C-alpha positions in Angstrom: 0.0 -0.1 -0.3 1.4 3.7 -1.2 -1.5 5.5 0.7 0.2 8.6 2.5 -2.3 8.4 4.6 -4.3 5.8 6.1 -7.2 4.9 9.1 -6.9 1.9 10.7 -10.2 0.5 12.3 -10.1 -1.6 15.6 -12.9 -3.6 15.1 -14.6 -6.0 17.2 -17.9 -7.3 15.8 -20.5 -9.7 17.3 -23.8 -9.4 15.2 -25.0 -6.7 17.3 -24.5 -3.5 16.1 -23.5 -2.1 12.1 -21.4 0.1 14.1 -18.3 -0.5 11.7 -20.2 -0.7 8.2 -21.5 3.2 10.5 -18.0 4.4 10.6 -16.4 3.1 7.4 -19.5 4.9 5.3 -18.6 8.3 7.2 -15.1 8.1 6.1 -16.3 7.6 2.5 -18.2 10.6 2.9 -16.3 12.9 3.9 -12.7 11.5 2.4 -11.9 11.4 -1.1 -10.5 8.0 -2.0 -10.0 6.9 1.5 -7.2 4.3 2.4 -8.8 2.4 5.0 -8.1 -0.6 6.8 -9.7 -3.1 9.4 -7.7 -4.9 11.7 -10.6 -7.6 13.6 -9.9 -8.1 17.7 -10.9 -11.6 17.3 -14.9 -11.1 16.5 -16.7 -13.7 17.4 -18.9 -13.6 13.9 -16.9 -12.5 10.6 -18.8 -12.4 8.9 -18.6 -8.9 8.4 -15.8 -9.6 6.2 -17.4 -9.8 3.2 -19.5 -6.9 3.5 -16.6 -4.5 4.3 -14.2 -5.8 1.2 -17.7 -5.2 -1.2 -16.9 -1.5 0.3 -13.3 -1.5 -1.1 -11.9 -2.2 2.6 -9.1 -4.3 3.1 -9.9 -6.4 6.4 -6.8 -8.0 8.6 -7.7 -10.9 10.4 -4.9 -11.0 13.1 -6.6 -12.7 15.6 -5.5 -9.4 17.5 -6.4 -9.9 21.6 -4.6 -6.6 22.4 -7.7 -4.6 22.3 -7.2 -1.4 19.9 -3.7 -1.1 21.0 -2.5 -4.4 19.7 -4.4 -2.9 16.4 -2.5 0.3 16.2 0.7 -1.5 16.6 0.0 -4.4 14.1 -0.8 -1.7 11.1 1.9 0.4 12.2 4.1 -2.6 11.6 3.0 -3.8 8.6 2.6 0.2 6.8 6.2 1.0 6.5 5.6 3.6 3.8 2.2 5.0 5.5 3.4 8.6 6.8 0.0 9.1 8.5 -2.0 7.7 10.5 -6.5 7.6 11.5 -5.7 5.2 14.9 -9.7 4.8 15.8 -12.1 2.5 17.1 -15.2 0.6 15.1 -17.9 2.7 17.4 -17.0 6.7 16.4 -18.3 8.3 13.9 -17.4 11.7 11.2 -19.3 14.1 10.8 -16.4 16.3 8.8 -13.4 16.0 6.9 -10.3 16.3 9.4 -7.6 16.6 8.0 -6.9 20.0 8.7 -5.6 18.4 12.0 -3.1 16.6 9.5 -0.7 19.6 10.1 0.4 18.7 13.9 2.0 16.0 14.6 -0.6 14.4 16.8 -3.6 15.4 17.4 -6.4 13.7 20.2 -10.3 13.6 19.9 -10.6 13.8 23.7 -8.7 14.0 26.8 -8.7 14.2 30.3 -6.7 15.3 33.2 -4.9 12.4 34.8 -3.3 11.6 38.5 -1.7 8.6 39.8 -4.2 7.2 42.3 -7.3 6.0 42.1 -10.0 7.4 42.0 -10.9 11.4 41.0 -11.5 14.5 42.6 -13.2 18.4 42.1 -10.4 21.0 41.2 -11.2 24.1 43.5 -7.4 25.0 42.7 -4.8 24.1 41.4 -1.7 23.1 43.0 1.6 25.9 43.2 4.1 22.7 42.2 2.1 22.1 38.5 3.4 23.5 35.8 2.2 26.2 34.0 0.5 24.5 30.9 -1.3 22.5 33.5 -2.8 25.5 35.5 -3.8 27.1 32.2 -5.6 24.8 31.1 -7.3 23.5 34.3 -7.9 26.9 36.0 -10.0 29.6 34.9 -9.0 33.1 35.5 -11.1 33.9 38.4 -9.1 31.3 40.5 -12.0 28.7 40.2 -11.6 25.1 39.2 -12.7 24.6 35.2 -12.0 20.8 34.9 -11.5 17.5 37.1 -9.6 15.3 37.9 -9.4 11.6 37.5 -7.2 8.7 38.1 -7.6 5.3 38.3 -10.0 2.8 38.6 -8.6 0.3 40.5 -4.9 -0.4 42.3 -4.4 -3.0 40.1 -4.2 -0.9 37.2 -1.7 1.6 39.2 0.3 -1.3 40.1 0.2 -2.5 36.2 0.8 0.7 34.8 4.3 0.7 37.0 5.3 -2.4 35.8 5.0 -2.8 32.1 6.1 1.3 32.5 9.5 -0.3 33.9 10.5 -1.7 30.7 10.3 1.3 28.5 12.0 4.6 28.9 8.9 6.3 30.7 7.7 6.7 33.6 4.0 6.8 35.8 4.3 11.0 37.0 2.0 12.1 39.4 -0.6 14.5 37.2 -0.7 14.5 33.3 -3.3 14.5 30.7 -4.4 11.4 29.1 -5.9 10.2 25.8 -10.2 9.2 26.0 -10.2 6.0 23.6 -7.3 6.0 22.8 -8.4 7.4 20.1 -6.2 10.1 17.6 -4.1 10.7 14.3 -0.5 11.0 14.3 2.7 11.2 12.1 4.6 8.0 11.8 7.5 10.3 13.7 5.4 9.9 16.8 4.7 6.3 17.1 8.6 5.2 15.9 9.5 7.1 19.3 7.0 5.8 21.2 8.6 1.8 19.4 12.2 3.4 20.1 11.3 3.0 23.9 9.3 0.0 23.5 6.2 1.5 24.3 4.4 -1.0 21.5 5.8 -3.7 24.5 2.3 -3.2 26.2 -0.6 -4.7 25.5 -3.3 -5.0 27.1 -5.5 -8.6 27.6 -8.5 -7.5 29.4 -10.5 -4.3 30.2 -8.7 -3.2 32.9 -5.8 -2.9 31.7 -7.6 -1.3 28.2 -8.6 1.8 30.3 -5.1 1.3 31.4 -4.1 2.7 27.7 -5.8 5.6 27.6 -3.6 6.9 30.4 -0.3 5.2 29.6 -0.5 7.0 25.8 -1.5 10.2 27.7 2.1 9.9 29.6 4.5 8.6 26.7 3.3 11.2 24.4 4.0 14.0 26.6 7.0 12.4 28.1 7.8 12.7 24.1 6.8 16.8 24.4 3.8 16.4 22.4 0.2 18.3 23.8 -2.3 16.1 24.5 -4.7 18.7 25.0 -4.2 19.7 21.0 -7.7 17.9 20.0 -10.9 17.4 18.3 -13.5 18.0 20.7 -11.9 19.6 23.6 -12.2 17.8 27.3 -13.5 14.9 28.4 -16.0 15.8 31.0 -16.9 18.9 29.4 -17.7 18.0 26.2 -21.0 15.9 24.6 -19.6 12.4 22.7 -21.6 13.9 19.8 -20.5 17.2 18.1 -20.5 19.4 14.9 -17.7 17.1 13.2 -17.4 14.1 15.2 -19.1 11.1 17.2 -18.9 8.3 19.6 -21.3 5.4 20.5 -21.3 3.1 23.7 -21.3 -0.8 23.5 -21.1 -3.0 26.5 -18.2 -5.2 25.6 -15.4 -7.5 27.6 
C-alpha cells in the first residue's frame, strides 16, 4: 500500500450492531478515496469481512487479542510507507473531514486530566507545584476550577502501569493528560518514537488493562513533548460525545 495516510480501525464484531459499517461509511463520505484498513480483534462473528470488502475495505484477520492498542501496532509495523495514521475504534462516526488536523504531529479526539491515584477529585484550585501549562488548561482566570481530575479505577491498574512502564523509557508521573479511547491521529514519527522506547510492548489483555492504555498513551506522548490537549472535541468531562465534527457511540463489550 502506497497511501500517504491510513485510517486504521480496530474492530470487534459480534453481529449486535452495525457500528463498523457506519464508521466506514462516514469516512468514505467525507474523504476522497480514503485508504481504510480494519484490524479484526478476534471477533466471534466474521461475516462482516465480506461486506467490508464489497466497500473496498481491506480487512485483516489479525486474531488480535490486545484491543485497539494491538491493532494500532499491527498497522504501524505492517504499513511502513504510511506517513500519517488515524487510529480509531469501530464505534466512531465522522461528521466532517478532519484533514486540517493532519498538519500537527499529534491530535487526540478527547483528553482528560489524570493523576496516579485511585478515583478522582474536584479541582477547586490548582496546586502551585503543577506546571504552568496544566494551570492554564484547568483553572479559570477567577481562580475557580475549570475541569475535574480523574485517576485510576483500581489499585491493580496502577501496579500494572508501573510494571509495564518499568520496561520502557517512560515513567508514571503524578499528573498528566490522558487520551480518551485511546483514539488519536498522528504522524508516523510519533509512533516511531514510542516504538524505539519499547512502548509497543505494553499490550492489554483485558478491559481493565485496556482502560489503562488511555493513561499510558497520554504519559508517553507527554514525555515525548507532545500536547495531548490538542484535540478534536476537547476536554472529556465537559464535552458531549457528539459534536459538529465527530461522534462516539458506546456498546457493552468485555
